[in-house]
N, C-alpha and C positions, 0 to 999 in steps of 0.2 A: 440398702439399695434394691435388693431383691424383693423386699416387702413392698416398696414403693411401686416397682414395676408390676407386681401382681395386682396391687390395688388399682393402678391405672388400667390394666387389662380388664379387671372386674367392672370398673366404672364404665369403661367403653362398651363392654358387652351389655350392661344394664341399659345404658342410653340407647344402644342400637335396638334392643328389644322394645324399649319404651316408645321410641319414635316409629318403629315398625307397627306397633299396635295402634298408635294414633293414626298412622297413615292408612292402615287397613280399615279403621272405623270411619275414615273420612275427616277426623278431627285434626287437621293439620293445615298449615299455611304454606304456600309455595316457597316462601323465603326461608322457612325453617330448615336447619341443617343438622347433620350429625357428624361425629368424628370417627373415622375408621383407623384403628391402630395396627400398624404392621411393623413387627420387630425387624431390626436390621442385623441381628446376630445370627450366625450360622446355625443350622438345625443341630440340636443335640448339645449346643454350647451351654455351659453353666454360668459363664461370666455375663453380668448385665451389661448392656450396651445401650446406645442412644435409641430412642423410640421415634419412628417416623410416622407422622400423622397426615392423613389426607382428608380434606373436607369434601363430601359428596352428598348428593341428594339422598334423603332417607327413602329406601325402597327395599324389597327382599334381597337385592344383591349385597346389601351390607352384611346380612347373615352369612351368605355364601363366602364372602371375602374372609370374614373372621373364622368361619369353620375351616376353610381351606388353609389359612395361615396356622391355625391351631394344629391341624393334621400335619402340616409341614414341620412344625416345631416338635411334634411327637414322632417324627420320622415315618409317619404313615403316608409315604409318598404317593402311592397309587390312589389312595382316598383323596389326598390333596389335589392331585391332578384331575381326578374325576370331578371334584367340586369346581375346579377352574373351568372345566369343559361345560358344566352347567351354567357357570357365571357368564360365559360367552353368549348364551342365549338370553340372559337377563340384561346384561350391561356390557357391551363389547369394549367400551373405552376403559371401564374399570378392570375388565379381564386383561386387557393389554397392559394396564398399569401394574397389575399383579405379576404378569409375566416378566416385565422389566425388573421388578423388585426381586423376583426369584432368580433372574439372570445374575443380578448382583450377588445374591446369596451363593450361587454356584461358584462364582469367581472367588468369593471369600473362603469357601470350602477348599478350593484348589490352592489358594494362597497359603492357607493354614495346613496344607498337606493332608487334608481329610479326604483322601482319594476314594476310599471305599464308599463313604456317604455320597460323595459327588457322583460316583458311578450309579449307585442305587437310585438317586433322584433323577439322573439323566435317563436311566432305563424306563422309569415311569413316564417322564415327559415325552420321550421319543416313541413310547408305545402308543400314545395318543396323537403325537405330532411328529411322525417319522421323518419328514423333510423340512421341519421348521428351520428357517434361516437364522433364527436367534440361538437355538439350542444345539443344532447339529455341529457347528464349528467348535463348541465347547468340548464335544466328544473328541474331536481331533486334538484339541489342547491337552485333554487328559491322556490320550494315547502318547503324545509327545513326552509328557512328564513321566510316563511309565516306560519309556524307551521303545515303544511300539511305533517306530517311525513309519514303517511300511503301511500300517493301518491308518495312521494320521494322513499320509499322502493320499491314500485311496479315498478318504472322506472328502478332502478338499476337491479332488477331481469329481466326485459324485455331486458335490454342491454346484458345480458348473451347469448341471442339467436341471437345476431347480430355480434358476434366476434368469430374468430378462434384463437385469441391470448390467450393462457392459462394464461399468466401473467396478461393481462388486465382483463380477466374474474375473476381471483382470487381477483383482486383489487376491482372490482365492487361487487362481492359477499361479501367481507369483509365489504364494505361500508353498504350494506343492512343489514348484521348481526349486526353491531355496532348500527345502527339506530334502529333496531328491539329491541335490549336489552334495549335501552333507552326508546322506546315507550311502551314496555310491562311494564317497571317499572312505568311509568306514569299512565297507566291504573290500575295497581295493587293498587297504592296509592289512586286512586279515587274509588277503588272497583267497577270499571266498567267492570264487568265480562262478560256480554253479548257482549259488544263492543270488548273485548279481544278475545272472541271466534270467532266473525265475522272476526277480523283481521287475526287470525291464519288460519281460513278456506281459506282466500284469498291468503295467501303467502306461506303456508307450502308446497304445491305441487311444488313450484319453488325451494325449498331447503329442501328436505325430510331428509337429513342427519343432519340438524341442530336441535339437541335434545332440545334446549331451547324452541322451539315451542311446542313440545310434553309435556314437563314438565309444561309449562304455561297453557296448555289446562287442564291438570289434576288438577292443583291448582284451576282453574276456576270452573271445575265440582264439586270439593269438596266444594267450597264456595257457589255454587248454590244448593247444596244438590242433585246433579244428580249423585248419588253414583254408580249406575250401569254403567254409562258412565265412571266414574273415574276408576272403577275396570277394565273395558275393556281396557282402555288406559294403565293402569299399567301393565297388563299382556303382552302387546305388547313390553314393555321395560324391562321385567324381566330378559332377557338373556344378557343384556348389563352390563358387570362387572364394567365399568367406572361409572355407575349410581347407584351402589348398595346401597350407603349410603342414597342418596336422595329418592330412591325408597322405602327403608325401612321406612323412615320417613313418606312418603305419605301413605304407607300401614297401619301404625299405626294410622294415622288420619282417614283413611277409616274405620278401625275396630271400632274406638271410635264412629264415626258418625253412623255406622250401629247399634251399641249397644244402641244408644239413640233414635232411631226411631223404629216405629213398623208398620207392615202392617195389615190393618183391611179389612176383606173380605167384598166385596160389592155384591149387586144383580144388574143385568142389565136387563132392559126392553127397547127394542128399542134402542134409543141413550141416555137414561137417566140412572144414577147410584143412587142406594138407599142404605142407611146405617141405621143400628139399633142404636137407642139412648135410654138412660135411663134418665127419668125426676124425680127429687126428690128422687132418689134411689128406686123408687117404680114402675113406669109405663114405659113400653117399647113402643116406637113408631118407625115407619118406615118413614124416611125422605128422600126426594129427594135432592141430592146435587145441590145447586144453588149458584154459586160464584157471580152471579149478584144481589143476594138478600142481602141487608144490615143487615136485622134482620132474626133470625130464626122464622119460622111461624108454628103455629099449627091450624088446621081447627077447627071451632067452635064446630062441632059435636063431634070430638075426644076429645077436651078439656072438654066438659061436661061429658064425660065418665071416665075421669081420676080419680083414687081413691085418688090421692094426691092433689086434687083441693084446699084443705085448706092450702097447703104449698106454694101457690102462693101469691104474694103481688101485688095488683093492683097499677099501676103507673099513667096512664092517658089514654085518648082516643087520637087517632091520625088518620089523613087522609093519606092513603098510595097509592102509584101507583101500579096498577096490570095490567096484560095483558088485562083485560077488562075495564081499566080506573081507576079512583079514587074510593077508598072504605074505609069505617071507620073500624078501628081496635082498640081493647083494648090491651094495653101494660101491661104485668105483669113481675115481677121478679120471676124466679124459684130459689128456695134455692140451688139446685144443678142440673147440667146438665152434662151428661158424655157420651162419646163414648169409649167403651172398658175401658181401665184403665185411660183414660184422662178425668178429671173432672174439670169443671169450676163452681165456686160458683156465685150465684146472676147473672145469665144470663137473659137478657131481652128476652121475647118471645112475638111475636104479635099473637093475637087470632082473627080470622076473618073467614068469609065464604070462602071456597076454592073449586074450581072445579078441582080436581086432579084425576088421575087414582086410581083404587082400590088398587094399590100397595103402595100408599103414604098417610101418615097421616099429612104431612106438608112439609116444606122446611128447609134444613139446610143452614143457611146463614153465611155471613162473620163475624158476631159478635162472632161466635164460632171459625171459621177457622183462624181468624187473630192471635190467640194465638199460632199458629203452623206454622212451615214450612211444607207445605203439597204438595202432589203429587198424582194425580189419575193415576194409572197404568192401562190403558185401556186393555192392552193385557192380564194381569192376573186378572183383575177385582178386584183391591185392592186400598185402600186409605192409603197412607203412611203419618204418622204423627210424627213430632218431635217438642217438645216444644221449643218455641223461647227462646234464652238466655236472661235473664234479663239484661237491660242496666243500 
């Protein structure tokens, strides 16, 4: 079978050259025809398949068609597309026919999971035809197969800018929306709220009337405890009667979240924020918030002045990293440590020499903050705290 296919291709090429020479010398009749052979097997495939023949007028375009197809079969994709580009100047109809044939070849490559070849061929095609409505959607299809849903959605929205056909535009928009619903669902299951917000920021401006994006944004803000942002987005949708039930549900979630968290006033000096804390329900200290500190720290001088020093339990000595290098610290358990109404029992505190401004008696570290969903509102100089839900 392979020998027969090679023989057919050889005969076809010989006939094309023969008729081209006769045409060039003027020794031809208008009714005389030649056969152009275009293989329907994917590039690089070794299995023989059916041969598709097209009868066209004998002219130089025949050679371009065969050369382009041969380059395609050899996976010289950039050469193949360059020849297609030349063919468009010779015979636009034949070039369009070859493009349709190659579109079929692309779908065959994808169906046979030859994704790398399909990508290489598409790179060559889109290098010459970056906004071609035939080939660009295939890139979206390939991205879908590879699990790159975000990229596929972006391509479908980009295609809306390249067509004047309302029906085609509606089809591509619906493809983008259907994929978006699926992708948003995946991100919600993974609780990947930051990724979800990034995705919506990227695509929402291409489809502002698709309220699924706005609702997903609100859900992400609620999950991340960005309650002011959630409230702002809810107000933007409040006048849409079709969303009244889901908006009411989100508003209920927002009110519940707001009732469970509290704003604590801070003091600000330069770029640092300071909060008042109570140790062992007796001694007030002013601590600088330091989310990079693993432990809460009290300076040695302040610790020696605390009236509740007998309420501490010594744990051990430890070497700690400081801005000035390694330093020895004594680790104690405080019976109780609170900020406003939020109290943690048996909180470990490091006691060591500190060189802080006169505004601070120590550092508030993550061993206290980790018990809360917290947010520093720099504009209003507040620390928002909400206890973590027990798992």
